[in-house]
N, C-alpha and C positions, 0 to 999 in steps of 0.2 A: 531415372525418370523415363516412363514409356513415351514413345513418340508415334506420330502418324505421318506417313510418307505419301507423296503424290508424284506420279510420273505419267507421261503420255508420249505418243508419236515416236515409238521405237522403230516401227516399220521393219520388223523382223522378216527376213527373206529378200529384202531389196539389196541389189548389188551395185547401186549407183553411188554409194558413199563408202566403198571399201568392201572387203569380203564379208558376206552375210554371216558366216559362222563366227567370225571374229567379233562382230558387233553383238551377236547373241552372247558370246562368252563375256564380253564387257558388261552387258546388262546383268548377267547372272552374277558376275563378281560384285556388282553394286548391291544386288539383292542379298548376297552373302554378308556384306558389311552392315546391313540394317537389321538383320534377323535377330540380333541380340537384344535390341531395345525397341523393336517395332511392335506396336499394339495393333495397328491396322495399316493396310496398304491400299491406296486407291489408284487404279490404272485407268486413266481418262481417255481411252480410245486410241485407235490406230496403232495398237501394239504390234499387230501383224501388218505387213504391207498388203497382203490379201489373205482372207480367210473365208472359207465356205464349208459348212457342215452338211454333207449328204447324209442319208440315213445310216450308212455303214462305212463311209469314207470321209476323211479329212485330209487337208494338204499334208504332204510328208515333211519331215524335218522338225525342228524346234524342240527336240527331245531334252536338251539341257534346260531350256526355259520351262517347259511343262513339268519336268521333274522337280525343278526348284519351286514352282508354285505348289506342288503337292507337299514338298518338304515344309514350306512355310505354313501351309494350312494345317498340316499334321502337328506342328508344334504350337498351334493355337492362335496364329496371326490371322485376323480377319482380312480377307482380300476381296475388294470390290472391283469389278471389271465393267467399264462403260463401253458400249459399242460406239465405234467411230464410223466415218464414211468409208473406211477401207475394210472394216471387220464387223459390219452390221448384221450379217446373216448367221446368227448363232442359233442352234437348235437344241442345245442341252449338253453337248459333248463336254465343253469346258467346265460347266458347272458340275456335271456328274463325275467327271474324271479327276478334277483338281480341287473341287470344293469352293470355287470362287462364286461370289454373288453377282449375278448379271444385272446391269441397269441399261435399259434401252431409252430412258428419258432422263432429263436433268433431275438432280436430287438435292433437296434442302434437308440438312441434317445438323445435329448438334454434336460437336467434338470438343471435349475439354471445356465445356461451358460457353463456347463460341458458336455462332450461327454460320454455317457454311452453305454455299450454293455451288454445286459441282456439276460439270457437264463436259462433253468433248468439245462442243462449241460450233460445229458445222451448222450453218443456217441460222444461228441465233443473231438476230438483228439484220439478216440479209433477206430482203423481200424481193430480190430480183426474179424475173420470170424464169431465167435459166435454172436457178436453184429450185424453184417450185416444181418445175417439170421433172428435173432429175430426181428430186425427193419422192415425188409420186410414183415414179417408175421403180426406184430401188426399194421402196417400202411397200410395194404392192405384193400382196400374198400370192395372187395368181401368177405374176411375173416370176416370183421366186419358185413357185411350183413348176412352171414351164422350164425354168433354168435347171432345176435339179432333176427333172424327170425326162426331158427330151434330149438334153445334151449328154453324151457319154462323159464320165467323170474326168478323163484325161483332157477332153476338149474344154469342158467347163472350167476346170482349174487352170488350164493353160491360157484360156481367154481372159479369165479374171486376173491372172498374174501379169499378163501383157498389158491390160488396161491400167493396173496399178503402177506398173513400171513407167508407162507413158505419162501418168500423172506426176510422178516423181521427177521425170526428166524435165518437164516444164518448170518445176520448182527449182531444179538444179541450175538451169540455164538463166531463168529470170525470177530469182527469189523476190518476193514482195516485202519490202522493208516496212518498218513501223510507219503507219500512215498519219499518226497524230490523233489527238483526243477526239476531234470532231469527225473523223472519217473511219476510225476502227469500229467495225460492226460490234465487236464484243464489248467495247467500252460504251457504245450507244445503248446496247441491250442491257448492260449492267446498270446504267443510270435509270433506265425505265424500271428495271426490277427493283431497285432500291426505293424508288418512289412508291411502289406497291408493297414492298416488304422492308421497311426501314430498319428492322431489327437485324438484318443481315450484316455480318462482320466481314466475311471473306467470300469472294467469288473466284473460283479457280477453273481454268479452261486449258484445253490443249488446242490442237488443230492448226493454229496460225504459224507455227514454227518460228516464233520469236520469243525471246525471254523478256518479260515485262512485269514489273511490280509497280502498280499505279494507284495512288491514293484517290479515294472517292469520298469527298466530304459528306457528313462531318466526321465519320469514324471508319468507314469501310475501305477495303483494298481489293483490287482485282489483280490476280496473278495469271499470266499466260506462261505455260511451263517450258516453252522451247521444244527441244526434241533430242533424240539420241543418235543423230547423224552429224550435226555440227556442234552441239553444245553439251551433250551428255548431262542434261540438267534435270533437276527435280526440286520439289518443295518439301520442307520438313517443319512439322508443328510439334512443339513440346509442351503445349498447354499454356505457355507464357508468351511465345512469339512464333511467328510464321516467317520462314526464310526461304528464298529462292537460291539454290546452290547448284554447283557443277561438280560432277564426280572427277576427282583429281587424278585417279589412276590413269596413266597414259593410254589412249585408245588402242591402236594396233601399230 
């Protein structure tokens, strides 16, 4: 039976949760275990801790992961890549080199006869002023132009990597636990989405770095995928059931 897999928040390149290359190897080992029965793979954002595509330059490293994407694509597995808040600035390199399908917005799609709503999750349900300001800056095409053309590549990539590391340091020191049904932005957002689209069966997100499988009456479920720093977690759908799982191969 062919299956569909979902993963997010690998943060390749981060050294705050162990050696970066070992986590990359771990994720590639998982990709090896799913390639025999995978029909599609959905990567729901923040796969890289920092990613920026200049016209002729991309961040160095990640060769094992990029090579594995090419291998999976070449054997006919459909790979969908959602931009997250750490890897939003894509300009075609990943799509052209590895064959992944890039999504910059949430996606409503049918898989195995079920209705899925998929997104990274940053900003959904969060109407705070801080988020709105940050979102306008980072999604501004002129700002992206300035960043890619005024800063030398080594400075731009160095600055971006340092910013990403600072973000992860805060999460490491003060991780935000599950806040409860009435405070989690993604649950609040999902309830609103279901009111407008009651045909939805499953809503799957990344971003929050928690593992959550939460029922939304009368029939829907929301899954938050966890991450590949603490949980090594993913979701698996075999057209009969959707499960949130953890990769059991010991990390490093």
